[in-house]
C-alpha positions in Angstrom: -4.1 -13.1 -6.3 -2.4 -10.3 -8.1 0.9 -9.4 -6.7 3.6 -6.9 -7.8 2.9 -5.9 -11.3 4.8 -4.7 -14.3 3.3 -3.9 -17.6 4.6 -6.4 -20.1 4.3 -4.1 -23.2 7.0 -5.3 -25.6 9.2 -6.6 -22.8 10.7 -10.1 -23.3 9.8 -12.8 -20.7 13.4 -12.4 -19.3 12.9 -8.7 -18.8 9.5 -9.3 -17.1 11.1 -11.8 -14.8 13.9 -9.3 -13.8 11.2 -6.6 -13.3 9.3 -8.8 -10.9 12.4 -9.8 -9.0 13.5 -6.2 -8.7 10.1 -5.1 -7.4 9.9 -8.0 -4.9 13.0 -6.6 -3.2 10.8 -3.7 -2.1 8.3 -6.0 -0.3 9.6 -4.9 3.1 7.9 -1.5 2.3 4.6 -3.0 1.1 1.6 -1.4 2.6 3.4 1.9 3.2 3.7 5.2 1.1 7.3 4.2 0.5 6.3 1.4 -1.8 5.8 2.4 -5.5 2.6 0.4 -5.7 1.1 1.7 -2.5 -1.8 3.5 -4.2 -3.2 0.3 -5.7 -2.1 -2.0 -3.0 -4.0 -0.1 -0.3 -7.2 -0.8 -2.2 -6.4 -4.5 -2.4 -5.8 -4.4 1.3 -9.3 -2.9 1.8 -10.8 -5.8 0.0 -9.1 -8.2 2.2 -10.2 -6.3 5.3 -13.8 -6.9 4.3 -13.2 -10.6 5.2 -12.3 -9.7 8.8 -14.6 -11.5 11.2 -16.2 -13.7 8.5 -15.1 -16.9 10.3 -18.1 -19.2 10.1 -17.9 -22.5 8.3 -15.8 -23.7 5.3 -14.0 -21.1 3.2 -12.4 -21.9 -0.2 -9.6 -19.5 -1.2 -9.3 -20.0 -5.0 -6.1 -18.8 -6.5 -4.6 -18.3 -3.0 -1.0 -17.7 -4.1 1.0 -16.7 -1.1 -2.0 -15.2 0.8 -2.9 -16.3 4.3 -6.5 -15.5 5.2 -6.1 -17.0 8.7 -4.6 -13.7 9.8 -7.9 -12.0 9.1 -10.4 -14.7 9.9 -11.2 -16.0 13.3 -10.2 -19.4 14.8 -13.5 -20.9 13.7 -12.7 -20.6 10.0 -11.8 -23.7 8.1 -9.9 -22.5 5.1 -8.9 -24.5 2.1 -6.3 -22.8 -0.1 -6.4 -23.9 -3.7 -4.2 -22.9 -6.6 -3.0 -24.1 -10.0 0.3 -25.9 -9.9 2.1 -23.8 -12.5 0.9 -20.6 -11.0 1.7 -21.4 -7.5 5.3 -22.4 -8.2 6.4 -18.8 -8.4 5.3 -18.2 -4.8 7.3 -21.1 -3.3 4.3 -21.8 -1.0 2.2 -24.9 -1.3 -1.6 -24.6 -1.2 -3.7 -27.2 0.6 -5.1 -28.4 -2.7 -4.0 -28.2 -6.3 -6.8 -27.7 -8.8 -8.3 -25.9 -11.8 -10.7 -23.1 -10.9 -12.8 -24.0 -14.0 -13.5 -27.5 -12.4 -13.1 -27.1 -8.7 -12.3 -30.5 -6.9 -14.9 -29.7 -4.3 -18.4 -31.3 -3.8 -21.5 -29.4 -4.6 -22.9 -27.1 -1.9 -20.1 -27.7 0.5 -18.6 -24.3 1.1 -20.0 -21.4 3.1 -17.8 -18.8 1.4 -15.6 -18.7 -1.7 -12.8 -16.1 -1.9 -11.7 -15.1 -5.4 -9.4 -12.1 -5.2 -7.7 -10.8 -8.4 -7.9 -14.2 -10.1 -10.5 -14.4 -12.9 -8.6 -11.9 -15.1 -6.0 -14.6 -15.5 -8.5 -17.3 -16.7 -9.7 -17.0 -20.2 -13.0 -18.9 -19.5 -13.7 -16.9 -16.4 -17.5 -17.4 -16.6 -16.9 -21.1 -15.9 -15.1 -20.1 -12.7 -18.0 -18.0 -11.5 -20.4 -20.9 -12.2 -18.1 -23.3 -10.3 -18.1 -20.9 -7.3 -21.9 -21.0 -7.3 -21.9 -24.8 -7.5 -19.7 -25.4 -4.5 -21.4 -22.8 -2.3 -24.3 -23.7 -0.1 -27.6 -21.9 -0.9 -27.1 -18.4 0.7 -23.3 -18.8 0.7 -21.2 -15.8 -0.3 -18.7 -15.1 -3.0 -16.0 -12.5 -2.2 -14.7 -11.3 -5.5 -12.3 -8.6 -6.6 -11.3 -7.8 -10.2 -9.2 -5.1 -11.9 -10.4 -2.5 -14.3 -7.4 -0.1 -14.9 -4.2 -2.0 -14.2 -1.2 -3.0 -16.2 -0.8 -6.4 -17.8 0.8 -8.8 -15.2 1.6 -12.5 -15.1 1.8 -12.4 -18.9 0.8 -14.1 -21.1 -2.0 -15.3 -18.7 -3.8 -12.0 -18.4 -6.9 -11.8 -20.5 -9.6 -9.6 -19.0 -10.5 -6.3 -17.4 -14.0 -5.7 -16.0 -16.5 -2.8 -15.9 -18.9 -2.6 -13.1 -21.8 -3.2 -15.5 -20.2 -6.3 -17.0 -19.4 -7.7 -13.6 -23.0 -7.2 -12.4 -24.3 -8.9 -15.5 -22.0 -11.9 -15.2 -22.9 -12.5 -11.5 -26.6 -12.2 -12.2 -26.4 -14.6 -15.0 -24.5 -17.1 -12.8 -27.2 -17.0 -10.1 -25.7 -14.5 -7.6 -27.3 -11.6 -5.9 -24.9 -8.7 -5.2 -25.0 -7.6 -1.6 -22.1 -5.1 -1.6 -20.1 -3.5 -4.4 -17.2 -1.0 -4.1 -15.1 0.4 -6.9 -11.6 1.4 -5.8 -9.9 4.6 -6.6 -10.4 7.7 -8.7 -8.9 9.2 -11.8 -6.2 11.2 -10.0 -4.7 8.4 -8.0 -5.1 5.9 -10.9 -3.1 8.3 -13.1 -0.4 8.7 -10.5 -0.1 5.0 -9.9 0.1 4.3 -13.6 2.9 6.8 -13.8 4.8 5.0 -11.0 4.4 1.7 -12.8 5.6 3.1 -16.1 8.7 4.5 -14.4 9.3 1.1 -12.7 9.1 -0.6 -16.1 11.7 1.8 -17.4 14.1 0.9 -14.6 13.4 -2.8 -15.0 14.3 -2.7 -18.7 17.4 -0.8 -17.9 18.4 -3.3 -15.2 17.9 -6.1 -17.7 20.1 -4.6 -20.4 22.7 -2.4 -18.6 22.6 -3.2 -14.9 24.7 -0.3 -13.6 22.7 2.2 -15.7 19.5 0.7 -14.2 20.8 1.1 -10.7 21.7 4.8 -11.3 18.3 5.4 -12.9 16.5 3.7 -10.0 17.4 6.5 -7.6 15.5 9.4 -9.3 12.7 7.0 -10.3 12.1 5.9 -6.7 12.1 9.5 -5.6 9.5 10.4 -8.3 7.3 7.5 -7.1 7.5 8.9 -3.5 6.5 12.3 -4.8 3.6 10.9 -6.7 2.4 9.0 -3.6 2.5 12.2 -1.5 0.7 14.2 -4.2 -2.1 11.5 -4.2 -2.8 11.7 -0.5 -5.3 14.5 -0.5 -7.3 12.7 -3.2 -7.5 9.2 -1.6 -11.0 9.6 -0.2 -12.5 11.4 -3.2 -14.8 9.8 -5.7 -15.3 11.6 -8.9 -17.0 8.7 -10.8 -16.6 5.1 -11.6 -15.1 5.6 -15.0 -11.5 5.5 -13.9 -10.9 3.1 -11.0 -8.4 0.4 -10.2 -11.1 -2.3 -9.9 -14.1 -3.6 -8.0 -14.8 -5.6 -4.9 -18.0 -7.5 -4.6 -19.8 -9.6 -2.0 -22.4 -11.7 -3.8 -24.8 -14.3 -2.3 -25.7 -17.5 -4.0 -29.4 -17.5 -4.8 -31.3 -20.7 -3.8 
């Protein structure tokens, strides 16, 4: 799953690492308007809430990272957390199973649900992943999928794709899924304000990597600007202008027989 993000741009890998570490220090504020990524994070949280109460049968969480779906799902859920070894190392949390999403180590028609949140943009052959999800689902089983559309490059260099709603519909249909629910997150105002926040954070991250004291001084007005942007966005949170400028999409799709 996508976590804290920094646009890589021309940053070196060392600078990107410093940026991620710096942003992780704000995790205590995650989910509140005091966090610079609150505008995008709140929509990721809405996707997760769609899983609440979906507790029947076996559930495969592909690309689980440091997520814990047990806090959302009921006691009847039997969750298998799967991630790629190199990717999961950064979270310092071990999944239940190590594996490649392009060749899931799971029998055919064995899962009632597959969760794939903010994952396939990081896999070049993402169509194989969608087909694998269909293979392991029972007929009528459901795929819970979220993907980005307007969002900075993160986890570089393993960030390959962004998805329009039209492309996503076509990919799922081709793989043998029927879409039951689709929601696009955000609007042009809050997306613009969130991108401004992330650009400001990138500026601070680069400064911290080159002149640490200057970066610390710069962080104070930048953080204040991020808070102002979050406040300015509040009246626009519930508005939908169109689907042309959104953070991404969340889909519930059923495997056709």
